[in-house]
C-alpha positions in Angstrom: 43.7 -93.2 -8.9 46.3 -92.8 -6.2 49.3 -90.7 -7.3 52.1 -91.1 -4.8 54.2 -88.2 -3.6 56.4 -86.7 -5.1 54.9 -87.4 -8.5 53.2 -84.4 -10.0 49.6 -84.2 -9.0 50.1 -86.5 -6.0 47.2 -87.3 -3.6 48.9 -89.9 -1.4 52.0 -90.6 0.6 51.4 -94.4 0.4 50.6 -96.9 -2.3 47.6 -99.2 -1.8 50.0 -102.2 -1.4 52.0 -100.3 1.3 48.8 -99.3 3.1 47.6 -102.9 3.0 50.9 -104.1 4.5 50.9 -101.3 7.2 47.2 -101.8 8.1 47.6 -105.6 8.1 50.1 -105.1 11.0 47.5 -103.2 13.1 45.7 -105.0 16.0 42.5 -104.5 13.9 42.1 -103.4 10.3 38.5 -102.2 11.0 37.4 -104.0 7.8 39.8 -102.0 5.6 41.5 -105.0 4.0 38.2 -106.5 2.8 37.3 -103.3 0.9 37.5 -102.9 -2.8 40.4 -101.1 -4.4 38.1 -98.1 -5.1 37.0 -97.9 -1.5 40.5 -98.1 -0.2 41.6 -95.4 -2.6 38.9 -93.1 -1.5 39.8 -93.6 2.2 43.5 -93.1 1.5 42.9 -89.9 -0.5 40.6 -88.5 2.3 43.3 -89.3 4.8 45.9 -87.6 2.7 43.7 -84.5 2.4 43.2 -84.5 6.1 47.0 -84.5 6.7 47.7 -81.9 4.1 45.0 -79.5 5.5 46.4 -79.8 9.0 47.3 -76.3 10.2 51.0 -75.8 10.2 51.8 -78.9 8.1 55.2 -78.7 6.5 55.8 -81.0 3.4 59.0 -83.1 3.5 61.2 -83.8 0.5 60.2 -87.5 0.5 57.2 -89.5 1.7 58.6 -90.7 4.9 57.4 -93.8 6.7 55.7 -91.9 9.5 53.5 -90.1 6.9 52.6 -93.4 5.3 51.8 -94.8 8.8 49.6 -91.8 9.7 47.7 -91.9 6.4 47.1 -95.6 6.9 45.9 -95.1 10.5 43.4 -92.4 9.4 42.2 -94.5 6.4 41.7 -97.6 8.6 39.9 -95.6 11.2 37.6 -94.1 8.7 36.1 -97.4 7.5 32.3 -97.2 7.5 32.0 -93.8 9.0 32.9 -90.2 8.5 36.3 -89.9 10.3 35.5 -86.5 11.5 32.1 -87.2 13.1 31.6 -88.9 16.5 29.0 -91.7 16.1 29.3 -93.1 19.6 26.1 -93.8 21.5 27.3 -91.9 24.5 26.9 -88.5 22.7 23.8 -86.7 21.6 24.1 -85.6 17.9 22.0 -82.7 16.8 21.1 -82.1 13.2 20.2 -78.7 11.7 19.3 -78.0 8.2 19.4 -74.6 6.4 18.4 -74.8 2.8 20.5 -77.6 1.3 23.2 -77.6 4.0 22.9 -80.0 6.9 25.1 -79.8 10.0 25.5 -82.6 12.6 27.1 -81.8 15.9 27.1 -82.6 19.6 26.1 -79.3 21.4 27.7 -80.5 24.7 31.1 -81.3 23.1 34.1 -79.2 24.0 37.4 -80.1 22.3 40.5 -79.9 24.3 42.5 -80.6 21.2 43.3 -84.2 22.2 40.7 -85.9 20.0 43.2 -86.7 17.2 44.2 -90.4 17.4 47.3 -90.3 19.7 49.4 -92.4 17.3 48.5 -90.1 14.4 49.3 -87.0 16.4 52.8 -88.4 17.3 53.5 -89.4 13.7 52.5 -86.0 12.4 54.1 -83.8 15.1 57.5 -83.6 13.3 55.7 -82.0 10.3 54.2 -79.2 12.4 50.8 -80.9 12.8 50.0 -81.9 16.4 47.4 -81.8 19.0 45.6 -78.5 18.8 42.0 -77.9 18.2 42.7 -76.8 14.6 44.5 -80.1 14.0 42.1 -82.5 15.7 39.6 -84.8 14.1 36.5 -82.6 13.7 33.4 -82.9 15.7 31.2 -81.5 13.1 30.2 -83.1 9.8 28.8 -80.8 7.1 27.1 -82.2 4.1 24.8 -81.2 1.3 21.4 -82.9 1.2 
């Protein structure tokens, strides 16, 4: 269940209705609007978690529009894929497994800190979260098998 900031126990800056409206204004919703409420909620919570764990992030007093926009951009961009993994065909993804931990990565990839969506970076910059390697979309996806 989405709990919108500043309500105690919050896990979102944006309601599902607000996100639908914001994402509906994008050039492409990437299939987000066709998802179930449960799927949308999961994407929005993951996007919120990403924003909150951004190094240097400073929480405002209210959920401002740019935070709602950033969360919506990340959620829409995450449809059908791990938002932190590159799935393009132009990159060679290597998988390694140690016990139950599996890591997928591109051994040739070097981040210059600019792989965060530019719009998200500009929306989050006033909150101390901008383009730095610590704040970029991750190139490595770690999961348990």
